[in-house]
TORKOL-4160 file (C-alpha; in steps of 0.2 Angstrom, whole numbers, padded with zeros to 4 digits, m for minus):
276
<pt num="1" X="0014" Y="0128" Z="m0056"/>
<pt num="2" X="0004" Y="0124" Z="m0041"/>
<pt num="3" X="0011" Y="0129" Z="m0025"/>
<pt num="4" X="0011" Y="0117" Z="m0010"/>
<pt num="5" X="0002" Y="0129" Z="0001"/>
<pt num="6" X="m0013" Y="0131" Z="m0011"/>
<pt num="7" X="m0027" Y="0119" Z="m0010"/>
<pt num="8" X="m0027" Y="0107" Z="m0025"/>
<pt num="9" X="m0042" Y="0096" Z="m0028"/>
<pt num="10" X="m0037" Y="0083" Z="m0041"/>
<pt num="11" X="m0050" Y="0071" Z="m0045"/>
<pt num="12" X="m0048" Y="0054" Z="m0036"/>
<pt num="13" X="m0048" Y="0040" Z="m0048"/>
<pt num="14" X="m0056" Y="0023" Z="m0046"/>
<pt num="15" X="m0039" Y="0017" Z="m0053"/>
<pt num="16" X="m0032" Y="0022" Z="m0036"/>
<pt num="17" X="m0042" Y="0008" Z="m0028"/>
<pt num="18" X="m0031" Y="m0006" Z="m0036"/>
<pt num="19" X="m0016" Y="0004" Z="m0034"/>
<pt num="20" X="m0019" Y="0006" Z="m0015"/>
<pt num="21" X="m0023" Y="m0012" Z="m0014"/>
<pt num="22" X="m0006" Y="m0017" Z="m0023"/>
<pt num="23" X="0004" Y="m0005" Z="m0013"/>
<pt num="24" X="m0003" Y="m0011" Z="0004"/>
<pt num="25" X="m0002" Y="m0029" Z="m0001"/>
<pt num="26" X="0017" Y="m0028" Z="m0004"/>
<pt num="27" X="0020" Y="m0017" Z="0011"/>
<pt num="28" X="0011" Y="m0027" Z="0023"/>
<pt num="29" X="0020" Y="m0043" Z="0018"/>
<pt num="30" X="0036" Y="m0033" Z="0022"/>
<pt num="31" X="0031" Y="m0024" Z="0038"/>
<pt num="32" X="0032" Y="m0006" Z="0031"/>
<pt num="33" X="0019" Y="0007" Z="0028"/>
<pt num="34" X="0018" Y="0010" Z="0010"/>
<pt num="35" X="0022" Y="0029" Z="0009"/>
<pt num="36" X="0038" Y="0024" Z="0000"/>
<pt num="37" X="0027" Y="0020" Z="m0015"/>
<pt num="38" X="0012" Y="0031" Z="m0013"/>
<pt num="39" X="0021" Y="0048" Z="m0012"/>
<pt num="40" X="0030" Y="0046" Z="m0029"/>
<pt num="41" X="0014" Y="0039" Z="m0036"/>
<pt num="42" X="0004" Y="0055" Z="m0031"/>
<pt num="43" X="0018" Y="0067" Z="m0034"/>
<pt num="44" X="0025" Y="0062" Z="m0050"/>
<pt num="45" X="0010" Y="0051" Z="m0057"/>
<pt num="46" X="m0004" Y="0063" Z="m0053"/>
<pt num="47" X="0006" Y="0079" Z="m0051"/>
<pt num="48" X="0000" Y="0082" Z="m0033"/>
<pt num="49" X="0011" Y="0095" Z="m0023"/>
<pt num="50" X="0023" Y="0085" Z="m0012"/>
<pt num="51" X="0016" Y="0091" Z="0005"/>
<pt num="52" X="m0001" Y="0085" Z="m0001"/>
<pt num="53" X="0006" Y="0069" Z="m0008"/>
<pt num="54" X="0014" Y="0065" Z="0009"/>
<pt num="55" X="m0002" Y="0070" Z="0019"/>
<pt num="56" X="m0013" Y="0059" Z="0007"/>
<pt num="57" X="m0002" Y="0045" Z="0007"/>
<pt num="58" X="m0003" Y="0044" Z="0026"/>
<pt num="59" X="m0021" Y="0039" Z="0024"/>
<pt num="60" X="m0015" Y="0023" Z="0015"/>
<pt num="61" X="m0002" Y="0020" Z="0028"/>
<pt num="62" X="m0014" Y="0022" Z="0042"/>
<pt num="63" X="m0027" Y="0011" Z="0033"/>
<pt num="64" X="m0015" Y="m0003" Z="0028"/>
<pt num="65" X="m0006" Y="m0004" Z="0045"/>
<pt num="66" X="m0022" Y="m0003" Z="0055"/>
<pt num="67" X="m0030" Y="m0017" Z="0045"/>
<pt num="68" X="m0014" Y="m0027" Z="0045"/>
<pt num="69" X="m0013" Y="m0026" Z="0064"/>
<pt num="70" X="m0031" Y="m0030" Z="0067"/>
<pt num="71" X="m0030" Y="m0045" Z="0055"/>
<pt num="72" X="m0013" Y="m0051" Z="0064"/>
<pt num="73" X="m0021" Y="m0049" Z="0081"/>
<pt num="74" X="m0036" Y="m0061" Z="0075"/>
<pt num="75" X="m0024" Y="m0075" Z="0070"/>
<pt num="76" X="m0022" Y="m0090" Z="0081"/>
<pt num="77" X="m0003" Y="m0089" Z="0078"/>
<pt num="78" X="m0002" Y="m0070" Z="0080"/>
<pt num="79" X="0016" Y="m0063" Z="0081"/>
<pt num="80" X="0012" Y="m0047" Z="0090"/>
<pt num="81" X="0021" Y="m0044" Z="0106"/>
<pt num="82" X="0013" Y="m0030" Z="0116"/>
<pt num="83" X="0027" Y="m0025" Z="0128"/>
<pt num="84" X="0039" Y="m0024" Z="0114"/>
<pt num="85" X="0027" Y="m0014" Z="0103"/>
<pt num="86" X="0024" Y="m0002" Z="0118"/>
<pt num="87" X="0043" Y="0001" Z="0119"/>
<pt num="88" X="0044" Y="0004" Z="0101"/>
<pt num="89" X="0030" Y="0017" Z="0101"/>
<pt num="90" X="0037" Y="0026" Z="0116"/>
<pt num="91" X="0054" Y="0027" Z="0107"/>
<pt num="92" X="0047" Y="0032" Z="0090"/>
<pt num="93" X="0036" Y="0046" Z="0096"/>
<pt num="94" X="0050" Y="0054" Z="0106"/>
<pt num="95" X="0062" Y="0051" Z="0092"/>
<pt num="96" X="0050" Y="0059" Z="0079"/>
<pt num="97" X="0050" Y="0075" Z="0090"/>
<pt num="98" X="0068" Y="0076" Z="0091"/>
<pt num="99" X="0071" Y="0072" Z="0073"/>
<pt num="100" X="0059" Y="0086" Z="0068"/>
<pt num="101" X="0067" Y="0099" Z="0079"/>
<pt num="102" X="0085" Y="0096" Z="0073"/>
<pt num="103" X="0081" Y="0092" Z="0055"/>
<pt num="104" X="0087" Y="0109" Z="0049"/>
<pt num="105" X="0103" Y="0109" Z="0059"/>
<pt num="106" X="0110" Y="0092" Z="0052"/>
<pt num="107" X="0120" Y="0088" Z="0037"/>
<pt num="108" X="0106" Y="0079" Z="0028"/>
<pt num="109" X="0116" Y="0074" Z="0013"/>
<pt num="110" X="0130" Y="0066" Z="0023"/>
<pt num="111" X="0117" Y="0057" Z="0033"/>
<pt num="112" X="0109" Y="0051" Z="0017"/>
<pt num="113" X="0125" Y="0044" Z="0011"/>
<pt num="114" X="0128" Y="0034" Z="0027"/>
<pt num="115" X="0111" Y="0028" Z="0026"/>
<pt num="116" X="0113" Y="0022" Z="0009"/>
<pt num="117" X="0128" Y="0011" Z="0014"/>
<pt num="118" X="0119" Y="0004" Z="0029"/>
<pt num="119" X="0103" Y="0000" Z="0019"/>
<pt num="120" X="0114" Y="m0009" Z="0006"/>
<pt num="121" X="0123" Y="m0019" Z="0020"/>
<pt num="122" X="0107" Y="m0023" Z="0029"/>
<pt num="123" X="0098" Y="m0028" Z="0013"/>
<pt num="124" X="0112" Y="m0040" Z="0009"/>
<pt num="125" X="0110" Y="m0049" Z="0026"/>
<pt num="126" X="0092" Y="m0050" Z="0024"/>
<pt num="127" X="0094" Y="m0057" Z="0006"/>
<pt num="128" X="0107" Y="m0070" Z="0012"/>
<pt num="129" X="0100" Y="m0076" Z="0029"/>
<pt num="130" X="0115" Y="m0087" Z="0032"/>
<pt num="131" X="0125" Y="m0071" Z="0035"/>
<pt num="132" X="0114" Y="m0067" Z="0050"/>
<pt num="133" X="0119" Y="m0084" Z="0059"/>
<pt num="134" X="0101" Y="m0091" Z="0060"/>
<pt num="135" X="0108" Y="m0106" Z="0070"/>
<pt num="136" X="0110" Y="m0095" Z="0085"/>
<pt num="137" X="0091" Y="m0089" Z="0085"/>
<pt num="138" X="0080" Y="m0097" Z="0098"/>
<pt num="139" X="0062" Y="m0102" Z="0094"/>
<pt num="140" X="0051" Y="m0087" Z="0092"/>
<pt num="141" X="0039" Y="m0082" Z="0106"/>
<pt num="142" X="0036" Y="m0067" Z="0117"/>
<pt num="143" X="0040" Y="m0076" Z="0133"/>
<pt num="144" X="0059" Y="m0077" Z="0129"/>
<pt num="145" X="0060" Y="m0058" Z="0128"/>
<pt num="146" X="0067" Y="m0049" Z="0143"/>
<pt num="147" X="0070" Y="m0031" Z="0149"/>
<pt num="148" X="0085" Y="m0030" Z="0138"/>
<pt num="149" X="0075" Y="m0034" Z="0123"/>
<pt num="150" X="0062" Y="m0020" Z="0128"/>
<pt num="151" X="0076" Y="m0008" Z="0131"/>
<pt num="152" X="0083" Y="m0012" Z="0113"/>
<pt num="153" X="0065" Y="m0009" Z="0106"/>
<pt num="154" X="0065" Y="0008" Z="0114"/>
<pt num="155" X="0082" Y="0012" Z="0106"/>
<pt num="156" X="0075" Y="0005" Z="0089"/>
<pt num="157" X="0060" Y="0016" Z="0091"/>
<pt num="158" X="0070" Y="0031" Z="0094"/>
<pt num="159" X="0081" Y="0028" Z="0079"/>
<pt num="160" X="0066" Y="0025" Z="0067"/>
<pt num="161" X="0057" Y="0040" Z="0074"/>
<pt num="162" X="0072" Y="0051" Z="0073"/>
<pt num="163" X="0076" Y="0047" Z="0055"/>
<pt num="164" X="0059" Y="0048" Z="0048"/>
<pt num="165" X="0056" Y="0067" Z="0047"/>
<pt num="166" X="0075" Y="0069" Z="0042"/>
<pt num="167" X="0076" Y="0057" Z="0028"/>
<pt num="168" X="0057" Y="0056" Z="0024"/>
<pt num="169" X="0056" Y="0037" Z="0026"/>
<pt num="170" X="0043" Y="0026" Z="0035"/>
<pt num="171" X="0048" Y="0019" Z="0052"/>
<pt num="172" X="0046" Y="0001" Z="0045"/>
<pt num="173" X="0061" Y="0003" Z="0035"/>
<pt num="174" X="0071" Y="0004" Z="0051"/>
<pt num="175" X="0060" Y="m0006" Z="0063"/>
<pt num="176" X="0060" Y="m0022" Z="0053"/>
<pt num="177" X="0078" Y="m0024" Z="0049"/>
<pt num="178" X="0084" Y="m0018" Z="0066"/>
<pt num="179" X="0072" Y="m0030" Z="0075"/>
<pt num="180" X="0076" Y="m0044" Z="0063"/>
<pt num="181" X="0095" Y="m0043" Z="0066"/>
<pt num="182" X="0095" Y="m0037" Z="0084"/>
<pt num="183" X="0082" Y="m0048" Z="0091"/>
<pt num="184" X="0083" Y="m0064" Z="0080"/>
<pt num="185" X="0072" Y="m0073" Z="0092"/>
<pt num="186" X="0057" Y="m0063" Z="0085"/>
<pt num="187" X="0061" Y="m0070" Z="0067"/>
<pt num="188" X="0054" Y="m0061" Z="0052"/>
<pt num="189" X="0036" Y="m0064" Z="0057"/>
<pt num="190" X="0037" Y="m0055" Z="0074"/>
<pt num="191" X="0048" Y="m0041" Z="0067"/>
<pt num="192" X="0035" Y="m0038" Z="0053"/>
<pt num="193" X="0020" Y="m0039" Z="0065"/>
<pt num="194" X="0027" Y="m0027" Z="0078"/>
<pt num="195" X="0033" Y="m0015" Z="0065"/>
<pt num="196" X="0016" Y="m0014" Z="0057"/>
<pt num="197" X="0008" Y="m0010" Z="0074"/>
<pt num="198" X="0020" Y="0004" Z="0078"/>
<pt num="199" X="0018" Y="0011" Z="0061"/>
<pt num="200" X="0000" Y="0012" Z="0064"/>
<pt num="201" X="0002" Y="0023" Z="0079"/>
<pt num="202" X="0014" Y="0035" Z="0071"/>
<pt num="203" X="0005" Y="0036" Z="0054"/>
<pt num="204" X="m0012" Y="0040" Z="0063"/>
<pt num="205" X="m0003" Y="0053" Z="0074"/>
<pt num="206" X="0005" Y="0061" Z="0058"/>
<pt num="207" X="m0011" Y="0061" Z="0049"/>
<pt num="208" X="m0020" Y="0071" Z="0063"/>
<pt num="209" X="m0006" Y="0084" Z="0061"/>
<pt num="210" X="m0008" Y="0085" Z="0042"/>
<pt num="211" X="m0027" Y="0085" Z="0043"/>
<pt num="212" X="m0026" Y="0101" Z="0054"/>
<pt num="213" X="m0017" Y="0109" Z="0039"/>
<pt num="214" X="m0031" Y="0103" Z="0027"/>
<pt num="215" X="m0017" Y="0095" Z="0017"/>
<pt num="216" X="m0027" Y="0078" Z="0014"/>
<pt num="217" X="m0035" Y="0076" Z="m0003"/>
<pt num="218" X="m0051" Y="0067" Z="0003"/>
<pt num="219" X="m0057" Y="0059" Z="m0014"/>
<pt num="220" X="m0040" Y="0052" Z="m0018"/>
<pt num="221" X="m0038" Y="0047" Z="0001"/>
<pt num="222" X="m0054" Y="0037" Z="0000"/>
<pt num="223" X="m0049" Y="0027" Z="m0015"/>
<pt num="224" X="m0031" Y="0024" Z="m0009"/>
<pt num="225" X="m0037" Y="0020" Z="0009"/>
<pt num="226" X="m0051" Y="0008" Z="0004"/>
<pt num="227" X="m0039" Y="m0002" Z="m0008"/>
<pt num="228" X="m0026" Y="m0002" Z="0006"/>
<pt num="229" X="m0037" Y="m0010" Z="0019"/>
<pt num="230" X="m0041" Y="m0024" Z="0007"/>
<pt num="231" X="m0023" Y="m0027" Z="0001"/>
<pt num="232" X="m0016" Y="m0027" Z="0019"/>
<pt num="233" X="m0029" Y="m0039" Z="0026"/>
<pt num="234" X="m0026" Y="m0051" Z="0012"/>
<pt num="235" X="m0008" Y="m0050" Z="0014"/>
<pt num="236" X="m0008" Y="m0055" Z="0032"/>
<pt num="237" X="m0020" Y="m0069" Z="0029"/>
<pt num="238" X="m0010" Y="m0076" Z="0015"/>
<pt num="239" X="0006" Y="m0073" Z="0025"/>
<pt num="240" X="m0001" Y="m0085" Z="0039"/>
<pt num="241" X="m0009" Y="m0098" Z="0027"/>
<pt num="242" X="0003" Y="m0100" Z="0013"/>
<pt num="243" X="0021" Y="m0105" Z="0016"/>
<pt num="244" X="0026" Y="m0098" Z="m0001"/>
<pt num="245" X="0020" Y="m0081" Z="0002"/>
<pt num="246" X="0029" Y="m0081" Z="0019"/>
<pt num="247" X="0045" Y="m0087" Z="0012"/>
<pt num="248" X="0045" Y="m0073" Z="m0002"/>
<pt num="249" X="0042" Y="m0059" Z="0011"/>
<pt num="250" X="0059" Y="m0057" Z="0018"/>
<pt num="251" X="0069" Y="m0057" Z="0002"/>
<pt num="252" X="0056" Y="m0044" Z="m0005"/>
<pt num="253" X="0060" Y="m0033" Z="0010"/>
<pt num="254" X="0079" Y="m0035" Z="0006"/>
<pt num="255" X="0075" Y="m0029" Z="m0012"/>
<pt num="256" X="0065" Y="m0015" Z="m0006"/>
<pt num="257" X="0079" Y="m0009" Z="0005"/>
<pt num="258" X="0091" Y="m0010" Z="m0010"/>
<pt num="259" X="0078" Y="0000" Z="m0020"/>
<pt num="260" X="0077" Y="0014" Z="m0006"/>
<pt num="261" X="0096" Y="0014" Z="m0005"/>
<pt num="262" X="0098" Y="0016" Z="m0024"/>
<pt num="263" X="0085" Y="0030" Z="m0024"/>
<pt num="264" X="0095" Y="0040" Z="m0010"/>
<pt num="265" X="0111" Y="0037" Z="m0020"/>
<pt num="266" X="0103" Y="0043" Z="m0036"/>
<pt num="267" X="0097" Y="0059" Z="m0027"/>
<pt num="268" X="0114" Y="0062" Z="m0019"/>
<pt num="269" X="0122" Y="0060" Z="m0037"/>
<pt num="270" X="0110" Y="0072" Z="m0045"/>
<pt num="271" X="0112" Y="0085" Z="m0031"/>
<pt num="272" X="0131" Y="0083" Z="m0029"/>
<pt num="273" X="0135" Y="0100" Z="m0038"/>
<pt num="274" X="0123" Y="0109" Z="m0026"/>
<pt num="275" X="0133" Y="0105" Z="m0011"/>
<pt num="276" X="0151" Y="0107" Z="m0018"/>
């Protein structure tokens, strides 16, 4: 069996191109990076050692979030909010450092169980918008945000960055639900756009670190990244131009949150005897 510190060189397949495109399309609609799907695809589907799978998946995440953010910025009705994005980035970068340092000292299994409950609850609220009291939300727009909103963004960034290295999740799984529920004035469009912009910065930063370890499989990364750029750009364009796509994005995020919660719950069940 191949050790994670060896230098595997599986042949990147052209079939990774449509795979990367599909993953980025779905992820960009929801405001998440796509590593949630890419890592299992590489690790279980192509038998890539986990550390190399994570590093290579970051190419897809960086490509999809970069293209999604660029395409969003070029839209006449762009939902990007630069001050809020900067607050999220500052919090996320600091939170990642803290999370990485304390990851070995925390009871990860307990944290995962709490996270499962939170994800199921948040997923339910997203799937049933009436539970979020949408009648209290003001019209979307950056001008309505104040210093309290940016402080909240800093806290959300800290939380997302902190949990990312501990639970192995992308920041978007925290950013989008937290912004959507905590700052309803953004609406789903704003939460999704800001999450993608923050995830772009964190993904590129993480990719640089992994590149120094030579963990990125270049051929696979090329096909995945190329497909991701196409899929992400297409997703943002359709999101702005087709009401049906826009309406499906939020329920899709709720289903993804339930999927992640189910995966964590299954992992906890399989490993229960180990921690008795």
